[in-house]
VEXLO-849405 format. One record per residue (C-alpha): residue in three letters; x, y, z. Coordinates in steps of 0.25 Angstrom, whole numbers, plus 2048, in hexadecimal, padded with zeros to 3 digits. Example, Ala and Ser with C-alpha at 12.3 -4.5 7.8 and 13.67 -1.06 7.14 Angstrom:
! VEXLO-849405
Ala8317EE81FSer8377FC81D
//
This chain:
! VEXLO-849405
MetA06AD591BLysA05AC6918AspA10ABC916ValA1BAC4919LysA29ABE917IleA36AC391CThrA44ABF917ValA51AC391FGlnA5CACA918GluA69ACD91DThrA70ADB91AThrA7EAE0919AsnA7DAE5927AsnA7CAD9931ThrA74AE193BIleA68AE3931IleA5FAD892ALysA54ADA921PheA47AD3922AsnA41AD3914ThrA33AD2911AsnA2AACD906GlnA20AD8907ValA20AE7907LeuA21AED915IleA20AFC913AsnA1DB05907GlyA2BB0A903GlyA35B1190BSerA3CB0B917TyrA3DB0D926GluA48B0C930TyrA47B0B93FSerA51B0C949AsnA49B0A956IleA3BB0695AAspA37B1595CGluA3BB1894DAlaA32B0C949LysA24B1294DAsnA1FB1193FSerA24B0393EProA1DAF8946LeuA26AED940AlaA33AF5943GlnA2EAF8951GlnA2CAE9953LeuA3AAE694EPheA40AF0958TyrA3AAE8963LeuA45ADE95FProA51AE2968PheA5BAE095DValA55AE9953LysA5DAF5950LysA56AFB944ValA4AAF793APheA4AAFB92BIleA3DAF9924ThrA3BAFA914AlaA30AF590BAsnA35AE690BPheA3FAE4916IleA41AE7925AlaA50AE9929ValA54AE8937GlnA61AEB93EArgA65AE594BPheA6DAE8956AspA7AAE0958IleA74AD8964LeuA71ACB95BGluA73AC694CTrpA68AC6942IleA69AB7940AspA64AB694EValA57ABD94CGlnA54AC093DGluA4AAB593CGluA42AB9948ValA41AC7943LysA3DAC2936GluA32ABB93BGlnA2DAC6944IleA2DAD0937GluA25AC592FAlaA1BAC393ATyrA1AAD293CLeuA17AD592EAsnA0EAC992BAspA06ACE937GluA03ADA92FGlyA0DAE3938ValA0FAF1934ValA1DAF492FValA1DB0392EAspA12B0C930GluA12B13923AlaA06B1C925ProA07B2891CThrA08B36923SerA01B4291FLysA0EB4891ALysA12B4290CGluA21B3C90BAlaA2AB45904IleA2DB3C8F7GluA34B408EBValA35B388DETyrA3EB3B8D2SerA40B358C5GluA4DB308BFValA50B2B8B1ThrA57B1D8B1ProA60B178A6AsnA53B108A1ProA4BB1A898SerA3FB1289CValA40B138ABMetA3FB1F8B4LysA43B1F8C3PheA3AB258CDAlaA42B278DASerA3DB2B8E8AsnA42B308F5LysA39B258FBSerA3DB178FCLeuA34B0E8F5ThrA38AFF8F6GlnA44AF78FBThrA40AEC8F0AsnA41AEF8E2ValA34AEC8DBGluA32AEC8CBTyrA24AEB8C4LysA23AE98B6AsnA14AEC8B5IleA09AF18BDAspA03AE38C1GluA10AE08C8AlaA10AEE8CFSerA01AEC8D3LysA06AE08DCSerA11AE68E3SerA13AF68E1ProA08B008E1LeuA12B0B8DDAlaA17B038D1GlnA08B008CDAlaA05B0E8CEValA11B128C6PheA0CB088BBAsn9FFB108B9PheA08B198B0ProA05B138A2PheA14B1489EValA1AB0C8AALysA20AFF8A6GluA27AFB8B3ValA29AFF8C1PheA36AFD8CAIleA36B028D9SerA43B028E1AspA47B088EDAsnA44B178EBTyrA40B188DDValA36B128D2SerA3BB0F8C4ValA30B108B9ThrA32B0A8ABLysA29B108A1TyrA24B0B893AspA29B13887MetA1CB1A885ValA21B2688DGluA2DB2E890TrpA32B3089FSerA33B3E89CAspA24B3F89BValA1FB368A6PheA2BB358B1AlaA25B428B9GluA17B3C8BAValA1DB2E8BFArgA26B358C9ThrA1AB3D8CFPheA11B318CFIleA1CB298D7ArgA1FB348E1GluA10B368E4TyrA0EB288E6LeuA1AB278F0ValA15B348F7SerA07B2E8F9GlyA0DB22901LysA07B188F8ThrA0CB098F8IleA19B078F0IleA1AAF88F0LysA0FAEF8F7AspA16AE28F5LeuA23ADD8F0ProA22AD78E2SerA2BACB8E5GluA20AC18E8ThrA19AC38DALysA25AC28D2SerA28AB78C9AlaA33AAC8CBGluA3BAB38C1GluA3AAC08C7AspA3DABB8D5LysA4AAB78CFAlaA4DAC68CDGluA4BAC98DCGluA58ACE8E3ProA5EAC48ECLysA5EAC68FBValA69AC0904GlnA6BAB28FELeuA75AB68F4GluA84AB38F7GlyA92AB48EFIleA92ABA8E2GluA82ABC8E2AlaA82AC58EFGlnA8FACC8EAIleA87AD08DDValA7AAD48E4AspA83ADD8EDIleA8AAE48E2LeuA7DAE78DAAspA77AEC8E7GluA82AF58EBTyrA87AFA8DCIleA7DAF88D2LysA6FAF98D9ProA71B088DDAlaA75B0C8CFValA69B058C8AlaA5FB0A8D3SerA63B188D0AspA5FB158C1GlyA52B0F8C6GlyA55B018C5AsnA5AAF48CDIleA62AE98CBAlaA60ADB8D2PheA69ACF8D3ArgA63AC38CDSerA6DAB88CCTyrA7BAB48CAAspA80AA98C1ValA8CAA48C7GluA90A9B8BCHisA90AA68B1LysA92AB18BBIleA86AB98B6ValA7EAC28BFSerA6FAC58BCValA68AD18C1ValA5AAD78BFLeuA58AE68BAGlnA4CAED8BFGlyA46AFB8BEAlaA4EB048B5CysA58AFA8B2SerA4EAF08ACGlyA4EAF289DCysA57AFE89EProA60AFF891SerA6CB02899SerA6BAF78A3ThrA73AED89BAlaA7FAF789AThrA7DAF98A9LeuA7DAEA8ACLysA89AE78A4AsnA92AF48A6GlyA8EAF68B4IleA88AEB8BCGluA90ADF8B5AsnA9DAE68B6LeuA9BAEA8C4LeuA98ADB8C8LysAA4AD68C0GluAADAE08C7MetAA8ADE8D5LeuAA7ACF8D3ProAB3ACB8CAAsnAB1ABD8C3GlnAA3ABC8C8IleA9BAC38BDAsnA9BAC18AFGluA8EAC78ABValA81ACF8B1ValA74ACD8AAAlaA68AD48ADIleA59AD18ADAsnA4FADC8ACGlyA45ADD8B8
//
């Protein structure tokens, strides 16, 4: 790895802190270790366990979460740990040994219709990513996700959205899903079973300035903005994710009390998204944040 940068992010649990990276660490899934013996396949986690205050280590594709014992506070050591992880990764250190075994992983993929008739959701029992990624064409996918690039080889595929444990595929009108969903489902399952790379680079570095504005905020938000993000995360995101989509906070206009959000995946361009936005999201925010919300407007991702 080259030029790996780490940003520190607090969590709701004050004993756990996240070290977010600007590069992909592992090929999907996640790993959790409670001690150095459990971390035999992760040289990075083993190194962290040599720190006497480390209780647990959790590794995903784009962050490392560390839980501490109560012998100290994170504020006293988080910068040192950040620098240690950065140095390790920039020295090409192995994060997790993901060498394939002779036994194939038991992976299932099932298809689900979504409220958007152009989009089909292909869900898996394998975790794919901790960061939502969306691709409008094969050129975008080629720079970041071999899985999305492979899906674009189907001539009817218009867009690909990868999140958590599913892939949402938007088709052109040239075909009906009833004729092609089985083929796509089989292809995605075989791709995952083979252990091929899902995401090789996080796409944020290649986004335009306009697209960067749509990035979900991390820890710098306060007040009403932070409350809006919390409500979206707890009440809205699980529902839209079940339909193969995602909603991301973009901005809050304090003067006019207008919330702007980004719709992705199945939610982008969905005929029912406007009704959902007004009748669901807007009403919920108005109810939970009285006198703070006048309107919610959406931008398709």
